[in-house]
N, C-alpha and C positions, 0 to 999 in steps of 0.2 A: 152144408148139406152132409150129414152123416148117414152111413148105413150101419146097422148092427149085424155083424156077421158072426155066425155060430155054427160050429160042428162038434158034436160029442162033447158038449160042455165047455169048449173052448171059445171064448168071447173076444172077438178082435174087432177094432173099429177102423174103417176104411173112409176116410173123408174125401169125396170128390171135390175137385176144384170149385171154389166159390167164386173165383175171381176172373176166369177167362171164359169166354164164349160169346158169340154174336154174330151178326152179319148175315150168314146164310145167302140167299138169293137177293137180299134187298140192298147190299152194298158192296163196293169194291174193296180190293185189298190195298192197304196203305204201302207206300214206298218203305223199304228197309231204312231210310234215313230217319223217317218219322217215329219208327219204332225205336230207334236207337236213341234219339234225342229225348224221347218222352217215356218210354217204359223200360228200356234197358237199365239194369241194375239189380241190386237184392233188396227186396221188400219184405218186412216181417211184421207180424201182428204182435199184440202184447201177449203176455202169459196170462191165461184166464180159467176161470172155474166153469167146467161145463156140468151143470146140475143134472142133466139127463143121464150122462155117462158117469157121473161122480169121479171125474178126474180133471187134471190140468191139461190144457192144450195150447198149442203155439204152431203157427204156420209161417214158413218162410218161402217166398216166391222169388225165383231167380230167372230173369229174362236176359237173353242174349241174342240179338238180332230178332229172328221170327221164331225162336225156340225158347221154351219155358221147361222149368223144373219146380215142382211144388213138393215141399217136404212139410208133411203134417205129422207133428210129434205129439204123443200123449206122456204125461209125467205123473210121478207119484207125489210131487212136493209143490208147494205154492210158488217156489222160486224157479220152477221149470228147470230144474238141475238133474233130477234123477229120472232118466228116460225109462219108459215102460215098452213103447214100441213106436215104430216110425213108418209112415207110408210114403213113398217116393212116387210121384206121378210126372211123367215127361211127355213131350209132344210139340207141336208147332202151332202157331196162331196166326191169325190175320185181323187187322183192324178194319172195321166198316165204316158206315156213315154215322153222322152226329144225329142223336135222336133226343126228343124232348122227354123228361122223366117227371116223376111225381111232384118233385119240389119246385116245377116251372123252370128249372134250368136245363142244360143240355148235358148229355153223356155220349160216349162213343160205343158203337157196338163192337163186339170182341168175338170171333169164331175161334174155337179151339178144337184141335184134333188130337185125342190121347192116343198115344201109341205104344206106351210101356208102363207097367205098374210094379213095383217092388215092395216087398214088406220086410222090416228088420225087427226082431224082437230082442229084447235086453234083460228082462228079469228072469229068474229061476222058474217062476210060475208059468210065464208065458212061454218060455222055451219048452218045459217039460210038457205043458198042455199041448202046445203044437205038435211036438213029436209023438205024443200018445194019440192023438187024433189022425195023425198021418196027414196033416193040413197041405192042401194043394199037392198031394201024392208024394210029399217028401217026409222022411223020419230023421233027417239030418239037420234040423234046425239048430243053429248055434248062435249065441249071444253076440250082437253087434255085427252079424253078418247078413247083408240083404239077400233076399230069395225073390226071383222073378215070379209074380203071381198072376201075370198076364192071362186072362181067359181061364182062370182057375174056377173049376165047377163048384169048389166049396164055398165060394165067396161071391155073392152078388156084386154087380157094379164093376167087375174087373174086365169086362169085355173090351178087346181093343181090335181094330181102331174104333174109336168112339167119338162122336162129335158133341160138343156143348156150346150153348149159346147164352152170351151174358152181355153186360154192359160196364163201363168204367168211366171214372172221372179222376183226374189228377188236380190236387189243389196243394201247391207248394210241395211238401215232402210226404203228402198224404194220398194214398190210392184207395179209392172207395169202389167197390163193386156192387153187383146187383144183389138183392136179398135171396135169390134163389136161381141157379143156373138152369135154363131150359133144354130140353132134350130135342127141341126143334126151333127154327127161327120163328115160328108162330107163338112159341111159348117163352120167348125170350123175356126177361123181367123188365119192368118198367119202373121199379122202386130200388134206390140206392140204400145199401146197408151201411149207415155211418158208424154203427156200433162195432163193426169188425173191420175197420180200416187198416191198411198196411202203412207202415212208416218206412221210408227210403233210408237204409243204413249203409249202403255202398253204391255208388253211381257207375261202377264199371263191371257190374256182373260178377264181383268177388263172391266167394263161397262164404258162408256165415262164419266158418270155423276161422277164417282169416280176417275178420273185422267185427269188432263189438264195440262201437263208439259210446255205449251207455255205461261201461264198465272202466273206470279209471286204472291205468297200469300204475305200477310202482317203480321208482328208480332206486338206485342203490340205498338212498337215504330213507326209504320207506314212505316219502312224502308223495301224495297223489300228484300224478302228472296230468294236468288239465288239458282238455282239447282246445284246439285252435279256437279263437273268439273269446277266451276267457279274459277277464279283466286284471289289469296290472293295479295292485293295491299301493297307493301312495300316502305321504303325509296330508296331501291336500283332500283326498277322498276317503281317507281312513275312518273318519267319524261317520260318514254317510253310509260306508259300506258296513261298519259296526251295527249302526242303528237298523239297516235292513236286515242283517243277519239275526239280530235279536227279535226282530218283528216275525220272521218266519218261525223262529224257534218257540216264541210265545204261542202262536197259533197252533202248533203241533202240540205243545205242551198242554194247552187248553183241551183240546180234542181227546187226550189221552188221560186226563187227570182222573183216574179211577177213584181216587180218594174223596173227592168233593164235588164233582160235577153231577153225580146221580147216575152217570153211566156205569152201572154195575157198582154204585156206591154202597158202602156198607153203613153209611149215615143216613139219617132221615127216615122216611117211612118206607117199610119193606113188607111186601106180601108176596108169597109163592105158592104155587099150586102145580099139580102133577103135569098139566098141559099147558101151562103158561108161566110167565114171570111178569111181575111189574115192580120196578124199583123206582123211587123218586126222591130227590133231595134238594135243598136250598144251595144255590151256588155260593161261593165264597164272598162275592161282592154284591149279592143279591140276585134275584131271578131263579128260575129251576131248571132242572133238567131231569128227564126220565128215560127209561126203557121199558118197552112194552112188546112181548110176543112170546114165541115158543123157543125155549133154549134146548133145541135138539138139533141133531145132524140135519144139514140141509134145510133148516127151517129160518124163517126170517123174523128179525126184531127191528123195531124202530127206536133209535135214539133221538129224543126231541129236545131242543134247547128253546127256553122262552126267556128272552132278556137275561141270559145266563152270563154273569160277570165273572171271569177267571183272569188274573194277572192283569186287570185293566182293560181286557178285551170283552165286548159284548157279543154273545153268539145267539143267533135265532135261525131256526129251521131245522131240518131232519137230516139224519144219517141212516141208511139202511144197511142192515148187518145180516149175513147168512153164515150160520156156524159150519164150520168144517171139521172141528174137533171139539169135543166136550167131555170133560172128566169130572165126576162129581156133581153135586148140586148147587148150581150157581146161586149166590146170594146167601149160602149157609155160613154162618158165623162161627161155627164150632168145628168145621171139618174142612180139609183142604179141597180146592176145586180149581179148575183151569179151563180156558177155552181158547180157540183160535177162529177168527172169524173174517170173511171177506167183507170189507165195508165199502160202500159207494157213497159219495157226496155229489149231489146234483143241485147246487144253487144254495148251499149252507152260507148265510151271511155272518160276517164278522166285522164289527166296528172297533177300530183301533185308532185312538187320537182322532185326528181329522179324516181318516181314511175308512172307506167303506169297502170291503173286500168280499168277492163272492168266490167260495171254494168249490171245485169240480174235480172228480178222479177217483181212482179206487186205490185201496191198500189193504194190508193184512193187520188186523188188531188182535194181539194176544194179551190176555190177562191171567195172572197166576195169583191166587189167594192162599197164603200160608197161615193156618190158624194156630199153629204152636211153634212159635219162634220167640227169640229174645226180646223182639220188639212187640210182643203181645198181639201178633196178628197184623197182616199188612197185604198190600196188593201190589204187583208190579205189572206195569203194562208196557207192551212193546208195539210200536208204530213202525211198520216195515213196508217199503215199496214193493210192489210186484214187478218183475222184470219188465222192463220197457215201458211200464205205466208211468204216467206223468200226472202229478197233481198241478192243476191251474189255479192260480190266484188272480181273478180279474178285478180291476178297479177302474176309474173314470179314464185314465190315460195310459193304462199299462196292463199287460198280461204278463205275470210272473209265473215261472214254472219251476218245479222241484223234482228231481230224480234221484234215484240210487239212495234213498233215505232210510236210515235206520235208527230210530230213537228209542231210549229205554227210560221209563220213569218209575221209580219205586216210592211208594208212599206207605207209611206206617199208620196204625191205628190211634196213636196218641193224639191228643189235641192242645195246642195246634200240631198238625201231623208233620213230623220231620219228613224230609223227602231227599232223594238223590236222583240226579239225572244224568244220562250219558248219550252222546251222539257219536255213532261209528262213523257215519258220513252222510251228508246230504248236499247235493249240487244244486244250486239255485241260480236262476238267471232271471233278469229284469232290465227294462230300459231305465228304471229307476237308478240303476247303479252304472247302466251302460255296459252290461256284459255278465258273465258267468263267474260264480266263485264256489268254492268247495268248503263246507262247514264241517269240523271235526272236533272232537273234545278229548283231551289227554286226562283230564280229571275232571269228573262230573260235577256240575253245580249242586250244592246242597244247602239246605237251611231248614226254614220252618214254614209251612204252608200259610198263607195269608201275609207272608214278608218276603222280602227280596232275598236272594241267595247270599249267604254270608262266606261261603268259599267256592272254590272252583275255577275252572278255566275254559273257556271257548276260543277255538282256534279258527281262523278263516283263511284259506290259501287262495292266491290268485296266480296270474300268469308270471313267468320268468322268476319263479321261486319266491315271489313277494307273498307276505302274509301278515295278519295282525293276530294279536292276542287280546281278549277280553277277560280280565282278571278281577274276580271279585275278592276284595281285601277284607271287608266286614259287611255289615248289614247295609250300608249306604255307600261305601267307598269302593270305586271301580277304577281300575287302570287300563287304559287302551294304548297298546304298544304296537307300531308299525314298523315292520322290516321291509322297506322299499327296494332295497338293493338285492335282496335275497342272499345275504350272506350268513343268515341265522343269527345275527345279532341286532340290537336296537339302538346301536350307538354311531352309526354312519350319519353322513352329513345330510342324507336325503331321509333318513329314518326320523321316527317322532314317537315320543312317550308323553302322555298326558294323564293326569290323575283328577277325577271329579267324582261326581255322585251319581247313582243309579237314577235317582229323580231327574237329575239335570240332563243326562245324556239320553235316558230311555223313557222319559215321563210320557204317560199317556193322557 
């Protein structure tokens, strides 16, 4: 729940707590032990785009005993790295009775008493605007310095003490709250908002500056340090891990193949108009893909795959795109253009070999078309994870997940189109391989579209410094090398080096 707060042209956003409230006179207060074992910790929402405010937002909820702190931050970028402003709400809470909610299950009542609100501004514009307006009676606003705005007459919703009433449910490491907190026990929500779930990132109430499990650290060698629970790669499981890594890589490559899928393809039938865009083309292995909608800021498009085969995988279903940056005229073949869009997958089906995978999650897709280059025009697409967002890949007996991913695919306009790929990093986990690994790429795969890569190397890192390399030697020869003992070599007694063919190891 957001309030738009303005004074003398200064627009500041104060988000009141979505997650805490409930109880009132209908339920008792839970014992501190229950709060400690169930709610205590640091919970964080994913970085997401707010189309109403045209900014990126992220909330962090810290609970210790019966005290809470909610930090609601807005950012200028899709990675939630460049802060614009931050609201900090604090107070106490009590857990009430269990109640039935809209999905037929139960949730707990939660009563919150808000006792203090602080605002921190970061950018030059927000600092100068707040000072010029004398916001909340002060002209001494400084970047990064919080100011108490409790009971500020300039900003509605800052009254303290204030009570809010909500519900919550915990499922594993997910905390889901009501769709809108009530101002009284009678207006307590009865519907959970699963789209705004918090993920437990620290179980001891640590501040978020102290823990960030989604970002791998680096040791002195520059190799990613994987979290506890990562898989050790051995000679016995190396081929299985390599096949799993290539399968995830191929899924992403297919989604971002701007040169041949029809998703902003420059081949096939193209038509453009002032208020809309429609592009369609035949996929490399048959079927079709298209994009249809309005290529403008905060407007939506739908990318549709119909039996679209790319690299042996068949795609069916839709992806929804919302543009956040547009430069030039998309689809133009003689002028440069680019875009960046939030993309949401909800049930996109991919068939690979004997596997049928359902994709769900959000990411950022950026495509740049250069009309005047040595390669006579071409497109580069970047598939980038949103902070804390997870792509889920569901199949019959497994749910794989991918985080911290950053892929770049460059396609030229030649036919068949030469391409180069690079992977900054992607962490993937699945019961198929029994753990989590980190995929990286020191030299991108390259070759000709419609054909297997002829050069390039893919690296997969596991626990205890174990790793493997997938090395493309030519159009059909591939070498899989496993460093099981983690010494940086492939010559140890437990290591393995095997040479085979792409079609033999990774056939679809």
